[in-house]
MIBA-796527 format. One record per atom (N, C-alpha, C): residue number from 1; residue in one letter; chain; atom name; x, y, z. Coordinates in steps of 0.02 Angstrom, whole numbers, plus 50000, padded with zeros to 5 digits. Example, Ala and Ser with C-alpha at 12.3 -4.5 7.8 and 13.67 -1.06 7.14 Angstrom:
BEGIN
   num   residu   chaine   atome       X       Y       Z
     1        a        A       N   50660   49716   50390
     1        a        A      CA   50615   49775   50390
     1        a        A       C   50660   49835   50390
     2        s        A       N   50642   49888   50354
     2        s        A      CA   50684   49947   50357
     2        s        A       C   50645   50002   50394
***
This chain:
BEGIN
   num   residu   chaine   atome       X       Y       Z
     1        m        A       N   50047   49941   49997
     1        m        A      CA   49993   49999   49988
     1        m        A       C   50048   50064   50001
     2        y        A       N   50033   50116   49950
     2        y        A      CA   50068   50162   49946
     2        y        A       C   50027   50233   49970
     3        n        A       N   50066   50274   50001
     3        n        A      CA   50017   50335   50000
     3        n        A       C   50075   50386   50013
     4        r        A       N   50058   50449   50010
     4        r        A      CA   50094   50512   50025
     4        r        A       C   50083   50558   50074
     5        i        A       N   50051   50537   50115
     5        i        A      CA   50034   50581   50177
     5        i        A       C   50097   50608   50214
     6        r        A       N   50127   50554   50222
     6        r        A      CA   50204   50572   50265
     6        r        A       C   50255   50628   50221
     7        m        A       N   50243   50610   50152
     7        m        A      CA   50287   50656   50117
     7        m        A       C   50254   50735   50112
     8        i        A       N   50193   50740   50094
     8        i        A      CA   50150   50792   50108
     8        i        A       C   50170   50843   50174
     9        r        A       N   50163   50796   50226
     9        r        A      CA   50159   50831   50293
     9        r        A       C   50235   50847   50307
    10        e        A       N   50285   50811   50277
    10        e        A      CA   50354   50840   50302
    10        e        A       C   50359   50895   50255
    11        e        A       N   50355   50892   50179
    11        e        A      CA   50364   50943   50138
    11        e        A       C   50340   51006   50159
    12        k        A       N   50271   51008   50186
    12        k        A      CA   50244   51072   50219
    12        k        A       C   50265   51092   50291
    13        g        A       N   50312   51047   50327
    13        g        A      CA   50331   51057   50391
    13        g        A       C   50273   51060   50444
    14        i        A       N   50218   51003   50434
    14        i        A      CA   50164   50996   50475
    14        i        A       C   50189   50939   50517
    15        t        A       N   50177   50950   50584
    15        t        A      CA   50199   50892   50635
    15        t        A       C   50135   50836   50631
    16        m        A       N   50149   50788   50653
    16        m        A      CA   50108   50727   50657
    16        m        A       C   50042   50750   50711
    17        t        A       N   50063   50783   50755
    17        t        A      CA   50008   50807   50806
    17        t        A       C   49956   50854   50783
    18        k        A       N   49993   50902   50748
    18        k        A      CA   49949   50954   50711
    18        k        A       C   49901   50916   50659
    19        l        A       N   49930   50872   50606
    19        l        A      CA   49892   50855   50561
    19        l        A       C   49835   50806   50590
    20        a        A       N   49858   50750   50661
    20        a        A      CA   49814   50712   50682
    20        a        A       C   49758   50751   50712
    21        i        A       N   49768   50816   50761
    21        i        A      CA   49720   50846   50790
    21        i        A       C   49662   50875   50728
    22        t        A       N   49693   50910   50674
    22        t        A      CA   49660   50942   50626
    22        t        A       C   49620   50889   50606
    23        a        A       N   49636   50821   50575
    23        a        A      CA   49596   50771   50555
    23        a        A       C   49551   50734   50597
    24        g        A       N   49552   50757   50656
    24        g        A      CA   49506   50722   50716
    24        g        A       C   49524   50644   50733
    25        i        A       N   49596   50636   50716
    25        i        A      CA   49618   50554   50728
    25        i        A       C   49675   50563   50787
    26        s        A       N   49699   50499   50811
    26        s        A      CA   49742   50491   50856
    26        s        A       C   49810   50491   50815
    27        v        A       N   49860   50524   50849
    27        v        A      CA   49934   50521   50822
    27        v        A       C   49946   50446   50819
    28        s        A       N   49925   50403   50850
    28        s        A      CA   49951   50330   50846
    28        s        A       C   49916   50299   50778
    29        s        A       N   49856   50328   50766
    29        s        A      CA   49827   50309   50710
    29        s        A       C   49856   50335   50647
    30        l        A       N   49877   50396   50646
    30        l        A      CA   49908   50426   50592
    30        l        A       C   49980   50395   50584
    31        s        A       N   50016   50380   50641
    31        s        A      CA   50080   50341   50628
    31        s        A       C   50063   50275   50593
    32        l        A       N   50020   50242   50606
    32        l        A      CA   49998   50173   50574
    32        l        A       C   49991   50186   50510
    33        i        A       N   49947   50242   50487
    33        i        A      CA   49937   50258   50409
    33        i        A       C   49995   50274   50373
    34        e        A       N   50040   50314   50404
    34        e        A      CA   50101   50327   50376
    34        e        A       C   50144   50271   50364
    35        r        A       N   50150   50219   50408
    35        r        A      CA   50176   50163   50393
    35        r        A       C   50147   50107   50354
    36        q        A       N   50094   50134   50328
    36        q        A      CA   50051   50096   50287
    36        q        A       C   50029   50023   50304
    37        q        A       N   50008   50023   50375
    37        q        A      CA   49985   49967   50407
    37        q        A       C   49909   49966   50417
    38        s        A       N   49880   50027   50409
    38        s        A      CA   49807   50023   50424
    38        s        A       C   49771   50092   50410
    39        c        A       N   49711   50079   50358
    39        c        A      CA   49682   50139   50348
    39        c        A       C   49619   50133   50314
    40        v        A       N   49560   50159   50338
    40        v        A      CA   49497   50147   50302
    40        v        A       C   49479   50214   50273
    41        k        A       N   49435   50213   50229
    41        k        A      CA   49423   50263   50173
    41        k        A       C   49394   50325   50216
    42        a        A       N   49357   50321   50256
    42        a        A      CA   49333   50375   50303
    42        a        A       C   49388   50410   50319
    43        t        A       N   49435   50375   50359
    43        t        A      CA   49500   50411   50392
    43        t        A       C   49544   50451   50332
    44        a        A       N   49545   50411   50273
    44        a        A      CA   49580   50435   50216
    44        a        A       C   49559   50505   50198
    45        r        A       N   49491   50505   50194
    45        r        A      CA   49451   50569   50178
    45        r        A       C   49480   50622   50236
    46        k        A       N   49470   50610   50299
    46        k        A      CA   49482   50659   50349
    46        k        A       C   49547   50688   50338
    47        l        A       N   49594   50650   50328
    47        l        A      CA   49665   50660   50324
    47        l        A       C   49675   50696   50249
    48        c        A       N   49649   50698   50206
    48        c        A      CA   49649   50740   50147
    48        c        A       C   49620   50796   50162
    49        d        A       N   49566   50807   50183
    49        d        A      CA   49531   50866   50216
    49        d        A       C   49563   50912   50244
    50        a        A       N   49605   50881   50296
    50        a        A      CA   49648   50917   50355
    50        a        A       C   49709   50935   50309
    51        l        A       N   49737   50893   50266
    51        l        A      CA   49793   50928   50227
    51        l        A       C   49780   50980   50196
    52        s        A       N   49717   50980   50153
    52        s        A      CA   49696   51031   50118
    52        s        A       C   49688   51095   50151
    53        l        A       N   49664   51087   50202
    53        l        A      CA   49655   51152   50246
    53        l        A       C   49733   51179   50270
    54        l        A       N   49755   51135   50288
    54        l        A      CA   49825   51147   50325
    54        l        A       C   49884   51181   50265
    55        t        A       N   49870   51149   50201
    55        t        A      CA   49915   51167   50144
    55        t        A       C   49890   51224   50107
    56        e        A       N   49824   51241   50102
    56        e        A      CA   49780   51280   50078
    56        e        A       C   49779   51261   50002
    57        k        A       N   49781   51198   49991
    57        k        A      CA   49783   51170   49923
    57        k        A       C   49737   51102   49924
    58        e        A       N   49694   51098   49873
    58        e        A      CA   49650   51031   49869
    58        e        A       C   49696   50974   49860
    59        i        A       N   49685   50925   49917
    59        i        A      CA   49725   50868   49907
    59        i        A       C   49672   50810   49918
    60        t        A       N   49666   50767   49861
    60        t        A      CA   49617   50709   49865
    60        t        A       C   49638   50643   49879
    61        v        A       N   49596   50610   49901
    61        v        A      CA   49609   50536   49919
    61        v        A       C   49639   50498   49861
    62        a        A       N   49616   50514   49805
    62        a        A      CA   49627   50485   49736
    62        a        A       C   49710   50496   49719
    63        e        A       N   49736   50540   49739
    63        e        A      CA   49794   50570   49720
    63        e        A       C   49849   50536   49781
    64        v        A       N   49818   50544   49851
    64        v        A      CA   49868   50520   49900
    64        v        A       C   49862   50440   49906
    65        f        A       N   49808   50421   49896
    65        f        A      CA   49804   50345   49914
    65        f        A       C   49790   50302   49834
    66        e        A       N   49832   50329   49786
    66        e        A      CA   49820   50297   49725
    66        e        A       C   49834   50223   49726
    67        g        A       N   49783   50187   49701
    67        g        A      CA   49803   50117   49701
    67        g        A       C   49778   50071   49757
    68        v        A       N   49759   50104   49819
    68        v        A      CA   49754   50067   49879
    68        v        A       C   49670   50044   49875
    69        e        A       N   49661   49992   49899
    69        e        A      CA   49599   49962   49902
    69        e        A       C   49586   49963   49975
    70        f        A       N   49541   50008   50002
    70        f        A      CA   49515   50016   50066
    70        f        A       C   49479   49948   50089
    71        k        A       N   49486   49938   50154
    71        k        A      CA   49452   49879   50174
    71        k        A       C   49371   49905   50199
    72        r        A       N   49352   49960   50217
    72        r        A      CA   49284   49985   50220
    72        r        A       C   49286   50038   50184
***
């Protein structure tokens, strides 16, 4: 499973804590997602919405989680 969450977050200087709080998820959940161990579509949407807000650029699930098959 490939995603760009960590890459975008680090490029923009966003901490894990800030992204997790903005997305409404725990830092431990974000860590699992960044290590490509666990993610559901609803959480992916929350993360992309949070990244869009924090970077002031629209970031979509399709571009960040390209080719990922979500469990739910």
